[in-house]
N, C-alpha and C positions, 0 to 999 in steps of 0.2 A: 504495500501501498506506499503510495507518495505521501512525502512527506508537507511538499507544496503541492499546492492548485495556483497556475498562474494564470489570471483573468487579464484586461487591456494594459488595467492599468493599478491590478492589487496584486501582492502576492498574499495568498490564504495560508495564515503559516499551522503546522501541529504546536498544540504546548506538549512536551512531555511531562511525565511530574515533579523532574526541579524547576521543569520554565512553571509550572500550577503550585507547587509550594510558593514561590517569589510570587505572585501577582496573590498569591492568599495573606501572605507577609505585605500586601506593598509597597516591596522593597525596587523602586524604581530602576536605583544603583544597578543594582545585580539585573533586571528580566532588558534594561541597555544591553548589560554583558554578553546576558546569554543569545537572546534574539541580534543581536547584531546589527542594530536599527533606534532611532530615538521613539523613548517612552511617553509618555506625558504621564505628569501624575492621575491624572482621572480617567485610564480607562484603570485597571488595577480594581475597582468596585464596581467594574459595570461585569466582571465574566464572572463565572459564579463557579467558581474554581474549590471549593471545600466541596459542592454536590459531583464537580466531573473528576474530585483525587479518591474520592471518596465509590466511585462509577470504574475507575481505572483498578483500583486496590478489589475491589470485588468480581475484575476483571478485564485486565491487560487490553486484551484485541478492539476492546472498544478505543481506542485511539486514534483510529486517523477522520475515527466517526463524527465528536467530539471538540469542544471549541478550539481555532483556530487565531490565530494572530489577524487586521484585514493591514497591513501593511504597505500604503502608499508609494507605491517604487519610486518615483518621482522628487518623493520629499526625503524619502526612508527615515520613513513616524510609521506608525499607528497609529491608524485613525478607527477601528472598532474589532470589535468582535462578530462572527457566527460559527454555523455549528450543530451539526446536532444532536437532539436531549441522547441519540443514541442510536446503535446501528440496526441493519431495517429489522424490524418482529418480521414475526413467519408469513404477516402475510404482504411481505416487500414494504412496510409506509414505516416513514421514516420523518418527524420532525422538527424543525430549522426551528430554528432561535438565532437575533439579530440583532448590533447595539450600532450605530456608530457613532462618536462623538460627537455633542454639539455644533462642533464647530464646519465640521462633513460634513454635516448634512444636508441634502438639499441639489447633490452632485450623482445621484444615479447611485452611490457605491455600495450602499443596500443593494439597491436592486441586480448592477454586479454580480455581486459579492452568493446573488443566491442562487444565480444560474450557474456560476462559476463548481456551485457546491453539489446543485443539483446534477447538472453537468457531471463532474468526479460521481456520484451517486449512480445513477443509470449505469456510466462505465465500465460501475463494479458486475451488475449482473444480479446484486441482490436487492438490490431495492426498483420496487414499482410508482410507489406513490410518496410524494413530497404530502402534510401535513403542517399545517400555521397553523398553532395557537392567537388568536388577537384580542388587547383589550379594547370593549367595541368604541369607548374617544381616541382610541390611533390613531386617527385618521392617516398622517402618512403612509401606516403597515395593510390600511385597510385600502388604500389606494394599490401599495403595491402589491399583494397580492388576484386582486382584482382584475388590476396589470398585466398581471403574469396567468389570469384566469380559469383560480382559481374558483373551487363554490364550497359555500357554505353550508354546510353541512352538521352541526349546528352547538352546541358551547355547556357549556364545562363551566364550574369551580374552579380556579387552582388555588391551595391554598394560601398561598406569599401575592397572587396577585391577582384574584377575587375571579367574576367574571368577564367573559373570555369564550370569544365566539372560535369557531373548526370549522375549517377552511381546505379540501385538501385537494392536487388534482393530477392525475397521471405521472410519471416522466416520463420523457423529460423534456424540461419546458422549455419553450420555444418565444 
């Protein structure tokens, strides 16, 4: 499995355990050294590092499916995170999550990351459907899933985020 997915402007870099440990600790200086790019102090808090570390402790094979740093190549700077909540389930479903730092929003980076990740996932032959859970007031993410052709299939209550609308779409996305 690849550790970096490349899109037109982004490198989507896997976050192995040592990096996730530094993310969880908020150790920006070490993250800069480990990743070899600029890491803004606002980035570690948007990564669910503790959750992903627990997943990797239980099953290290999940690694390529979990959070990745979104590195904007032109600036050699981390601008967000994206990944799946885990490897595909028995039906080939993967749930995507993403976050872009505020100063980099409205540039199409989330869309580019989602397309890169889902293209990679479809290419593994294991993922057949992408799921996205979005808060009803998250207009940017609602617009993104609509633009990518996702269909609303239900709703759920997330223990941390509250009400979410659930969308899915067959892979690959275009």
